[in-house]
C-alpha positions as CSV (number, residue, x, y, z in Angstrom):
1,M,-16.5,-12.3,-5.0
2,G,-19.4,-10.6,-6.6
3,E,-20.1,-9.4,-10.2
4,N,-16.8,-7.7,-10.7
5,L,-15.4,-9.0,-13.9
6,V,-12.4,-6.7,-14.0
7,K,-9.4,-8.6,-12.7
8,T,-7.6,-6.2,-10.5
9,L,-4.2,-6.2,-8.8
10,I,-2.9,-3.6,-6.3
11,I,0.9,-3.5,-5.9
12,Y,2.1,-1.4,-3.0
13,K,5.3,-0.4,-1.2
14,S,4.6,0.5,2.4
15,V,7.7,0.8,4.6
16,H,7.7,2.8,7.8
17,H,4.3,3.0,9.4
18,G,2.0,1.0,7.1
19,N,0.2,4.1,5.9
20,T,0.1,3.0,2.2
21,L,-0.9,-0.6,3.2
22,K,-3.9,0.8,5.1
23,I,-5.1,2.6,2.0
24,A,-4.3,-0.3,-0.3
25,K,-6.3,-2.7,1.9
26,V,-9.4,-0.5,1.8
27,M,-9.2,-0.2,-2.0
28,A,-8.6,-3.9,-2.5
29,D,-11.7,-4.7,-0.4
30,V,-13.9,-2.5,-2.6
31,L,-12.4,-3.5,-5.9
32,E,-12.2,-7.2,-5.0
33,A,-8.5,-6.9,-5.9
34,E,-5.5,-9.1,-5.2
35,L,-3.3,-7.2,-2.9
36,M,0.5,-7.7,-3.3
37,D,3.5,-6.2,-1.5
38,L,6.0,-5.1,-4.1
39,K,8.6,-7.5,-2.7
40,D,6.3,-10.4,-3.9
41,A,5.4,-8.9,-7.3
42,S,6.9,-9.8,-10.7
43,V,6.7,-7.9,-13.9
44,N,5.2,-11.1,-15.4
45,F,2.1,-10.7,-13.2
46,I,0.9,-7.6,-15.0
47,E,-0.3,-9.5,-18.0
48,E,-2.9,-11.4,-15.9
49,Y,-4.8,-8.3,-14.8
50,D,-7.0,-5.7,-16.5
51,L,-6.6,-3.0,-13.8
52,I,-3.5,-2.4,-11.7
53,G,-3.1,-0.1,-8.8
54,F,0.4,1.2,-7.9
55,G,0.8,2.7,-4.4
56,S,3.7,4.0,-2.4
57,G,4.8,6.2,0.4
58,I,6.7,9.3,-0.7
59,Y,10.5,9.6,0.0
60,K,12.3,12.9,-0.9
61,A,9.3,13.9,-3.0
62,R,9.3,10.6,-5.0
63,P,7.6,7.2,-4.8
64,H,9.8,4.5,-3.3
65,K,12.8,3.8,-5.6
66,E,12.0,0.0,-5.7
67,L,8.5,0.8,-7.2
68,I,10.1,3.2,-9.7
69,K,12.5,0.4,-10.8
70,F,9.6,-2.1,-11.0
71,I,7.8,0.2,-13.4
72,D,10.9,0.9,-15.4
73,D,11.3,-2.9,-15.8
74,L,7.8,-3.4,-17.1
75,N,7.3,-4.1,-20.8
76,K,5.0,-1.7,-22.7
77,V,1.4,-2.9,-22.3
78,K,-1.7,-3.0,-24.4
79,S,-5.2,-2.4,-23.1
80,K,-4.1,-2.1,-19.5
81,K,-5.6,0.4,-17.1
82,A,-3.9,1.7,-14.0
83,F,-4.5,3.9,-11.0
84,V,-2.0,5.4,-8.5
85,F,-2.0,6.3,-4.9
86,T,0.4,7.8,-2.5
87,T,0.7,8.7,1.2
88,S,3.0,11.3,2.6
89,G,3.5,13.6,5.5
90,I,2.2,16.5,3.5
91,G,-0.3,14.6,1.4
92,Y,0.3,16.4,-1.9
93,S,-1.6,15.0,-4.8
94,R,1.2,16.2,-7.1
95,Y,3.3,13.4,-5.8
96,N,1.2,11.1,-8.0
97,S,2.5,12.8,-11.2
98,F,5.8,10.9,-11.2
99,L,4.0,7.5,-11.1
100,K,1.4,8.6,-13.7
101,N,4.1,9.7,-16.1
102,K,6.2,6.5,-15.6
103,L,3.1,4.4,-16.3
104,S,2.0,6.4,-19.3
105,E,5.5,5.8,-20.8
106,K,4.6,2.1,-20.6
107,Y,1.2,2.8,-22.3
108,F,-1.0,2.3,-19.3
109,E,-4.3,4.2,-19.4
110,I,-4.4,6.1,-16.1
111,V,-8.0,6.0,-14.8
112,G,-7.6,7.5,-11.3
113,E,-5.3,8.8,-8.6
114,F,-5.6,9.2,-4.8
115,S,-3.4,10.7,-2.2
116,C,-3.6,11.5,1.5
117,K,-1.5,12.3,4.5
118,G,0.3,9.6,6.4
119,F,2.3,9.6,9.6
120,D,5.8,10.6,8.7
121,T,8.9,10.3,10.8
122,W,11.4,10.4,8.0
123,G,14.6,12.6,8.1
124,P,14.2,15.8,10.1
125,F,10.6,14.9,11.1
126,K,11.8,12.3,13.5
127,Y,13.4,15.0,15.7
128,I,9.9,16.6,16.3
129,G,8.1,13.3,16.8
130,G,6.8,13.1,13.2
131,I,4.1,15.0,11.3
132,S,0.6,14.0,10.4
133,K,0.2,11.8,13.5
134,G,-2.8,9.6,13.3
135,K,-2.9,9.7,9.5
136,P,-4.4,8.1,7.6
137,D,-7.4,8.4,9.8
138,K,-11.0,7.2,9.4
139,D,-11.8,10.1,7.1
140,D,-8.8,9.2,4.8
141,L,-9.9,5.6,4.8
142,K,-13.4,6.6,3.9
143,N,-12.1,8.8,1.1
144,A,-10.0,5.9,-0.2
145,E,-13.2,3.7,-0.1
146,N,-15.1,6.4,-2.0
147,F,-12.3,6.6,-4.6
148,A,-12.3,2.9,-5.1
149,N,-16.1,2.8,-5.4
150,D,-16.0,5.6,-8.1
151,L,-13.3,3.6,-9.9
152,K,-15.4,0.5,-9.7
153,K,-18.3,2.3,-11.3
154,K,-16.1,3.0,-14.4
155,F,-16.1,-0.7,-15.2
């Protein structure tokens, strides 16, 4: 651990191919953050951190329902910053809006967002062998690293 004085937690939900986890790990390394699978997270943990990242794959154009419920269960916060990240077969950044809006309702200050493509075999995509094969790739991981470095400079 270096000079990073911002206590950071990254909570992620990564289900099918580990796409979101790959991105979360890169960000956690750069930010010297604690990395936590959503299944191990508690709403009580939030109070201990200054910056919290929330990441998910996208299912039917929404983040995972368990992450949405987790955010819904959070108390309103004071002086907490958050960033969001998503992976999806298409890679739309607009998928981040749902998470950003949910977190804003809890008074988080949103300080960044990241999205990229991830290998997707959900629903009809499984019949064609999936889409975005090989994603996230080394370029996506480098972009996630750059995002985290830019975020780190803000603190």
